C-alpha positions in Angstrom: 16.2 121.6 55.4 16.7 117.9 54.9 18.7 116.6 52.0 16.6 114.5 49.6 17.7 111.1 48.3 17.1 112.4 44.7 19.8 115.0 45.3 22.5 112.4 45.9 24.6 109.8 44.1 25.4 106.4 45.6 29.1 106.3 46.3 29.3 102.8 47.7 29.0 100.7 50.9 31.1 100.6 54.1 32.0 96.9 54.0 34.2 96.5 57.1 36.2 98.2 59.8 39.9 98.7 59.1 41.6 99.3 62.5 40.9 100.0 66.1 40.9 103.8 65.4 37.4 104.0 63.8 38.5 103.6 60.2 36.2 101.9 57.6 36.7 100.3 54.2 34.6 101.8 51.4 33.7 99.5 48.5 32.9 102.0 45.8 30.1 101.6 43.2 32.4 103.1 40.5 36.1 103.8 40.1 37.3 106.4 42.4 39.0 109.5 41.0 41.9 111.2 42.8 39.4 114.1 43.5 37.7 111.8 45.9 40.5 112.3 48.4 39.4 116.0 48.7 35.8 115.3 49.8 34.9 117.2 53.0 31.7 115.3 53.8 29.5 112.4 52.8 26.1 111.2 53.8 25.2 107.8 55.3 21.8 106.3 54.9 20.7 105.5 58.5 17.2 104.7 59.5 15.8 106.0 56.3 17.5 109.4 56.3 20.7 110.8 55.0 23.1 111.7 57.9 26.1 113.9 57.2 29.6 112.7 58.2 32.7 114.8 58.0 35.9 113.4 56.6 39.1 113.3 58.7 41.1 111.2 56.2 40.6 109.3 52.9 43.1 106.9 51.5 42.4 105.3 48.1 43.6 101.7 48.2 42.7 100.8 44.6 40.3 102.0 42.0 37.1 100.8 43.9 38.3 100.7 47.5 39.2 103.4 50.0 39.9 103.6 53.7 37.8 106.3 55.4 38.2 108.0 58.8 35.2 110.1 59.9 35.5 112.9 62.5 34.1 111.8 65.8 34.3 108.0 65.0 37.3 107.0 67.0 36.9 103.3 67.9 36.3 100.0 66.3 33.0 99.8 68.2 31.8 103.1 66.8 32.9 102.1 63.3 31.1 98.7 63.6 27.8 100.6 63.9 28.4 102.1 60.5 29.4 98.9 58.7 27.0 97.9 55.9 25.7 101.5 55.5 25.4 103.0 52.1 27.4 106.2 51.5 26.2 109.1 49.3 27.6 112.3 48.0 25.6 115.4 46.8 24.8 115.2 43.1 26.2 118.8 42.8 29.7 117.4 43.5 30.5 117.2 39.9 34.2 116.3 40.5 33.2 112.7 41.0 31.9 110.4 38.2 28.5 108.7 38.2 27.7 105.2 36.9 28.5 104.8 33.3 26.5 102.3 31.2 29.4 99.9 30.9 29.7 99.8 34.7 25.9 99.3 35.1 26.2 96.3 32.6 28.2 94.5 35.3 25.0 94.2 37.4 23.6 91.3 35.3 22.7 88.5 37.7 22.2 90.8 40.7 18.9 90.7 42.6 16.9 93.9 42.5 15.0 94.9 45.7 12.7 97.9 46.3 13.2 100.4 49.1 10.7 98.4 51.2 13.0 95.4 51.0 10.8 93.4 48.7 12.5 91.4 46.0 11.6 92.5 42.5 13.6 90.0 40.5 17.0 89.3 39.0 18.7 91.8 36.6 19.0 90.0 33.3 20.4 92.7 31.0 20.8 96.4 30.3 19.2 98.4 27.5 21.5 101.3 26.9 19.3 104.1 25.8 21.3 107.3 25.8 20.7 109.2 29.1 18.1 106.6 30.2 19.6 103.1 30.6 17.1 100.5 31.7 17.5 97.2 33.6 15.7 94.2 32.2 14.5 92.4 35.3 13.2 88.8 35.3 10.1 88.3 37.4 8.0 85.2 37.9 5.3 86.8 35.8 7.7 87.9 33.0 10.1 90.8 32.5 9.9 94.4 33.5 12.1 97.4 32.7 13.4 99.5 35.5 15.4 102.7 35.2 19.1 102.0 35.8 19.7 105.5 37.1 22.3 105.8 39.9 20.2 108.5 41.5 17.6 105.9 42.4 20.1 103.4 44.0 19.8 103.1 47.7 22.4 100.4 48.1 24.7 98.3 46.0 26.0 95.2 47.7 28.6 93.5 45.4 29.3 90.7 47.9 25.6 89.6 48.1 25.0 90.6 44.4 22.0 92.8 45.2 20.8 96.3 44.5 18.2 98.1 46.6 16.5 100.8 44.4 13.9 103.5 44.9 11.1 102.6 42.4 9.5 105.7 40.9 5.9 106.0 42.0 3.5 104.3 39.6 6.2 102.5 37.6 5.1 99.0 38.6 2.5 97.5 40.8 3.9 95.1 43.4 0.6 94.0 44.9 
């Protein structure tokens, strides 16, 4: 049985290699709690599917950065293949926090792209409706509202200021 994207939470992105031993640097999408160091496995989004990776070591560098060592990734060359990949955890792992509205607010100015890599627009604001925050996205044709639900996030790239999101079917017409 394949794990579905909707069952996961975006943890962050593997931004670079750390050493010659296969370690990678995680840039987290939210502050990392100490419980993060106890994770046994995570999932990387590779070629459109979630692939499990088992943890060998986790070292939290600061609140949004950690050094990860996966089992069976033992060289810089192997780690390079994983650089830029989004990393997810199962939603049922309740020991870790999810995005909070004040953290989502920091995405103003980010480009929003759909899962097919088509640019939707630029995030202008956040409407903080309890339990259902919405991004206000500027398009050439006007504004649209898009759910700011971390379960829909495929990738958050803080360096490039972009978010790739799974758009719920029927929400908007991109034709």
